[in-house]
C-alpha positions, 0 to 999 in steps of 0.5 A: 473354293475357286478353281479348286475342285472337290470330288466325292468317294461313296465307300460304304460297303468296301473292306480295306485295301478298296477304299484306299485304293479308290482315293489313290485312283481319285488322286492320280486326277488331282492337283495342289488345293483340290479335296476329296470327301469320302465316306467309308465304314470300314473299321480299319478305313481311319488309320489306314487314311491317316497312313496313306495321307503322310505318304500322298501328300494330303492332310486331313482338314476334317473327320467326322465319325456316325457309328461306324461311318467316317466322313473324310475331307481331305485337302491336297497339297 
């Protein structure tokens, strides 16, 4: 990954809008090419994440669901 950074966020147990707020806080310290791996179990997280990425300049590189738990890897442009 070179000089790019990957940040980890465990948002399990947090309810809307807290997982997105945590992402927005983490975003402030990232540069293009950096990534965030986030794990959340809020039912609204998937749709909130897609909407947030549209405005935050990132893409969902991968998303996996295991029951209620969603693990997403976001890459910033």
